TORKOL-4160 file (C-alpha; in steps of 0.2 Angstrom, whole numbers, padded with zeros to 4 digits, m for minus):
73
<pt num="1" X="0078" Y="0473" Z="m0243"/>
<pt num="2" X="0079" Y="0455" Z="m0247"/>
<pt num="3" X="0097" Y="0457" Z="m0252"/>
<pt num="4" X="0104" Y="0470" Z="m0238"/>
<pt num="5" X="0099" Y="0459" Z="m0223"/>
<pt num="6" X="0104" Y="0444" Z="m0235"/>
<pt num="7" X="0123" Y="0452" Z="m0232"/>
<pt num="8" X="0121" Y="0460" Z="m0213"/>
<pt num="9" X="0115" Y="0440" Z="m0209"/>
<pt num="10" X="0129" Y="0433" Z="m0216"/>
<pt num="11" X="0142" Y="0443" Z="m0212"/>
<pt num="12" X="0136" Y="0455" Z="m0196"/>
<pt num="13" X="0121" Y="0448" Z="m0186"/>
<pt num="14" X="0115" Y="0432" Z="m0182"/>
<pt num="15" X="0095" Y="0431" Z="m0185"/>
<pt num="16" X="0090" Y="0436" Z="m0168"/>
<pt num="17" X="0099" Y="0450" Z="m0169"/>
<pt num="18" X="0092" Y="0457" Z="m0187"/>
<pt num="19" X="0076" Y="0455" Z="m0180"/>
<pt num="20" X="0079" Y="0466" Z="m0164"/>
<pt num="21" X="0084" Y="0479" Z="m0175"/>
<pt num="22" X="0069" Y="0478" Z="m0186"/>
<pt num="23" X="0059" Y="0478" Z="m0172"/>
<pt num="24" X="0069" Y="0494" Z="m0164"/>
<pt num="25" X="0087" Y="0498" Z="m0169"/>
<pt num="26" X="0088" Y="0511" Z="m0154"/>
<pt num="27" X="0086" Y="0495" Z="m0141"/>
<pt num="28" X="0097" Y="0481" Z="m0152"/>
<pt num="29" X="0111" Y="0481" Z="m0143"/>
<pt num="30" X="0120" Y="0492" Z="m0158"/>
<pt num="31" X="0135" Y="0506" Z="m0155"/>
<pt num="32" X="0131" Y="0522" Z="m0154"/>
<pt num="33" X="0137" Y="0525" Z="m0170"/>
<pt num="34" X="0127" Y="0511" Z="m0179"/>
<pt num="35" X="0111" Y="0519" Z="m0169"/>
<pt num="36" X="0115" Y="0536" Z="m0177"/>
<pt num="37" X="0120" Y="0528" Z="m0196"/>
<pt num="38" X="0102" Y="0521" Z="m0194"/>
<pt num="39" X="0093" Y="0536" Z="m0188"/>
<pt num="40" X="0101" Y="0544" Z="m0203"/>
<pt num="41" X="0095" Y="0531" Z="m0217"/>
<pt num="42" X="0080" Y="0533" Z="m0207"/>
<pt num="43" X="0077" Y="0552" Z="m0209"/>
<pt num="44" X="0085" Y="0550" Z="m0230"/>
<pt num="45" X="0069" Y="0537" Z="m0230"/>
<pt num="46" X="0053" Y="0545" Z="m0224"/>
<pt num="47" X="0060" Y="0565" Z="m0224"/>
<pt num="48" X="0072" Y="0568" Z="m0235"/>
<pt num="49" X="0069" Y="0584" Z="m0238"/>
<pt num="50" X="0072" Y="0588" Z="m0219"/>
<pt num="51" X="0090" Y="0582" Z="m0220"/>
<pt num="52" X="0102" Y="0595" Z="m0213"/>
<pt num="53" X="0123" Y="0597" Z="m0212"/>
<pt num="54" X="0119" Y="0595" Z="m0195"/>
<pt num="55" X="0113" Y="0578" Z="m0198"/>
<pt num="56" X="0128" Y="0573" Z="m0210"/>
<pt num="57" X="0138" Y="0585" Z="m0196"/>
<pt num="58" X="0133" Y="0569" Z="m0181"/>
<pt num="59" X="0139" Y="0555" Z="m0193"/>
<pt num="60" X="0157" Y="0566" Z="m0197"/>
<pt num="61" X="0157" Y="0565" Z="m0177"/>
<pt num="62" X="0159" Y="0549" Z="m0177"/>
<pt num="63" X="0174" Y="0546" Z="m0192"/>
<pt num="64" X="0163" Y="0545" Z="m0207"/>
<pt num="65" X="0169" Y="0550" Z="m0220"/>
<pt num="66" X="0158" Y="0560" Z="m0236"/>
<pt num="67" X="0157" Y="0545" Z="m0246"/>
<pt num="68" X="0154" Y="0535" Z="m0232"/>
<pt num="69" X="0138" Y="0544" Z="m0229"/>
<pt num="70" X="0134" Y="0545" Z="m0249"/>
<pt num="71" X="0134" Y="0528" Z="m0247"/>
<pt num="72" X="0119" Y="0525" Z="m0232"/>
<pt num="73" X="0110" Y="0538" Z="m0243"/>
């Protein structure tokens, strides 16, 4: 997590934005696509056996390729 956080901090978000994302990514000013990615990642980490084609279809609707979805996984 530290390595991922460092990359996000260096390239995308300031410290306050990262704190807001960690506290509640739904209300942290992220785009709808970013929220969908975060929801998918959360489901993968907490309910992996429940992930469905519908979950991946939602990401595809934002233009993510199967390779990009695999990167999220």
